[in-house]
C-alpha positions as CSV (number, residue, x, y, z in Angstrom):
1,M,-19.5,82.5,17.7
2,P,-19.0,80.4,20.3
3,R,-20.9,79.6,22.8
4,N,-19.4,80.9,26.5
5,G,-16.7,83.4,26.0
6,I,-16.1,85.5,23.3
7,F,-13.3,84.2,20.6
8,I,-11.2,86.9,19.1
9,Q,-9.4,86.3,16.0
10,F,-6.8,89.3,14.3
11,G,-5.0,87.0,11.6
12,E,-3.3,84.8,13.2
13,A,-3.8,85.4,16.6
14,H,-6.1,84.1,18.0
15,I,-7.4,84.0,21.9
16,R,-10.9,82.8,24.1
17,K,-12.3,84.9,27.2
18,S,-14.3,83.3,29.6
19,G,-14.4,84.2,33.2
20,E,-11.4,84.7,34.9
21,Y,-9.4,82.9,31.8
22,V,-7.7,83.7,28.9
23,F,-7.2,80.9,26.0
24,K,-4.8,80.8,23.6
25,I,-1.9,79.4,21.3
26,A,1.5,79.3,23.4
27,E,3.3,82.5,21.9
28,S,6.5,82.6,24.3
29,A,9.2,80.3,25.0
30,E,8.2,81.2,28.8
31,E,4.6,80.0,27.9
32,L,6.1,76.5,26.3
33,D,8.2,76.0,28.9
34,D,5.5,76.0,31.3
35,Y,2.5,74.6,29.1
36,F,5.9,71.4,29.2
37,R,6.2,70.9,32.5
38,L,2.5,70.8,33.5
39,R,2.9,67.8,31.1
40,H,5.8,66.1,32.5
41,A,3.9,67.2,36.2
42,V,0.8,65.5,34.9
43,F,1.5,62.1,32.1
44,V,5.3,61.4,33.8
45,E,5.1,62.1,37.5
46,E,1.4,62.0,38.5
47,Q,-0.2,58.8,35.9
48,K,3.3,57.4,35.2
49,I,2.0,56.5,31.4
50,F,5.7,57.9,29.9
51,S,9.5,57.4,31.5
52,G,11.3,60.8,31.5
53,T,9.5,62.7,29.2
54,D,6.5,62.9,27.2
55,V,7.4,64.9,24.9
56,D,7.9,62.9,21.4
57,E,7.7,63.8,17.3
58,R,4.3,65.0,17.8
59,D,5.4,68.0,19.4
60,R,7.1,69.6,16.5
61,G,4.7,71.4,14.2
62,A,1.9,70.7,16.7
63,V,-0.5,74.2,17.7
64,H,0.1,74.8,21.8
65,I,-3.1,75.6,22.8
66,I,-3.0,77.0,26.9
67,A,-4.9,78.2,29.4
68,L,-4.1,81.4,32.2
69,K,-5.6,82.5,35.0
70,G,-6.3,86.1,35.5
71,P,-3.8,89.0,35.6
72,G,-0.3,87.0,36.3
73,G,-1.2,84.9,33.6
74,I,-1.3,81.3,36.6
75,M,-0.8,78.1,33.9
76,A,-3.9,77.0,34.6
77,G,-4.0,74.1,31.2
78,G,-3.7,73.2,27.9
79,V,-4.1,70.9,25.5
80,R,-1.6,70.0,21.9
81,C,-3.2,69.5,18.4
82,Y,-1.5,68.4,15.7
83,T,-2.0,67.2,11.5
84,T,-1.5,64.4,10.2
85,G,-0.7,66.2,6.9
86,D,-4.2,66.3,5.4
87,D,-7.4,67.7,7.3
88,T,-7.3,65.5,9.9
89,W,-6.2,67.1,13.4
90,Y,-5.2,65.2,16.7
91,G,-5.7,66.8,19.8
92,G,-3.4,65.1,22.1
93,R,-1.9,65.6,26.2
94,L,-5.2,67.5,27.5
95,T,-4.1,68.7,30.9
96,A,-5.4,70.5,33.7
97,A,-3.2,71.7,36.6
98,D,-4.2,70.4,39.8
99,G,-6.9,72.3,41.6
100,Y,-8.3,73.6,37.6
101,R,-10.2,70.5,37.4
102,N,-13.4,71.4,37.4
103,G,-14.4,71.2,34.3
104,R,-14.0,74.8,33.2
105,V,-10.6,75.1,31.7
106,G,-11.1,71.8,30.1
107,S,-13.9,71.9,28.3
108,G,-12.7,76.0,27.5
109,L,-9.3,74.1,25.9
110,V,-11.5,72.0,24.1
111,R,-13.7,74.3,22.9
112,F,-10.8,76.9,22.1
113,A,-9.1,73.4,19.9
114,V,-11.8,72.8,17.8
115,E,-12.2,76.9,17.2
116,T,-8.4,76.7,16.2
117,V,-8.4,73.4,14.4
118,K,-10.7,74.5,12.0
119,S,-9.6,77.6,11.3
120,R,-6.6,76.1,9.7
121,G,-9.1,73.7,7.7
122,C,-9.4,71.1,9.9
123,K,-12.7,68.8,8.0
124,K,-11.9,65.7,11.1
125,F,-10.8,66.6,14.7
126,L,-10.0,63.5,16.9
127,A,-8.6,62.9,20.1
128,Y,-7.8,59.7,22.5
129,V,-9.4,60.1,25.6
130,Q,-9.1,57.9,28.7
131,P,-12.0,55.8,29.6
132,Q,-13.0,58.4,32.9
133,N,-12.8,61.1,30.2
134,V,-14.9,60.0,27.4
135,N,-18.6,61.6,28.9
136,F,-16.8,65.0,29.9
137,F,-16.3,64.6,26.2
138,K,-20.0,63.5,25.3
139,R,-21.1,66.5,26.7
140,L,-18.6,69.1,24.3
141,D,-20.5,66.8,21.4
142,W,-17.6,64.4,20.8
143,K,-18.7,60.6,19.6
144,P,-17.4,57.8,19.9
145,V,-15.0,56.0,17.1
146,G,-15.6,52.5,17.6
147,G,-14.2,50.7,21.1
148,P,-11.2,50.8,23.6
149,V,-8.0,50.4,21.9
150,E,-4.3,50.5,23.8
151,Y,-2.7,54.1,23.3
152,E,0.5,54.4,25.3
153,G,0.5,51.8,27.0
154,V,-3.2,52.5,28.7
155,T,-6.6,51.7,27.5
156,H,-8.6,55.1,25.2
157,Q,-11.3,55.9,23.6
158,L,-11.2,57.2,20.4
159,M,-13.0,60.6,20.0
160,E,-14.4,62.5,17.1
161,A,-15.7,66.1,17.6
162,D,-18.6,67.5,15.3
163,L,-17.5,70.2,14.0
164,D,-20.9,71.1,12.4
165,S,-22.0,71.9,16.2
166,A,-19.3,74.1,16.7
């Protein structure tokens, strides 16, 4: 049972409810379209990390987790998780929509991502995070691995989740 919110598992369907937010695996074409639109707005238009699109080969087969707010299901954020073919998983493209960058959406997404990949046999969960987000991840029981590296042309820190504390 997670520390915050409720984690419900029905077969492969996972949902976490926390306050006015629902964290879940994107299932419908509409949910995926909204998530990819949000990623584009943040990583292509706002941060200019990518040109044209941030969608890549890792999106195929990835688990796309979203945060929805309220009864209307407003897209508040998302993260993708993918495996490298063994027991190692990576989280990436963590994003919160403008107006939802208060830590609640991001922390809910990260916690739900950890729960989700653990339920799929993950033994090591890694993520490349921008330096300004390292302390955020540390508060969620992640630890730095090595020093800063260039990832997608931007300085990032590789972080590893403490799967035993999750």
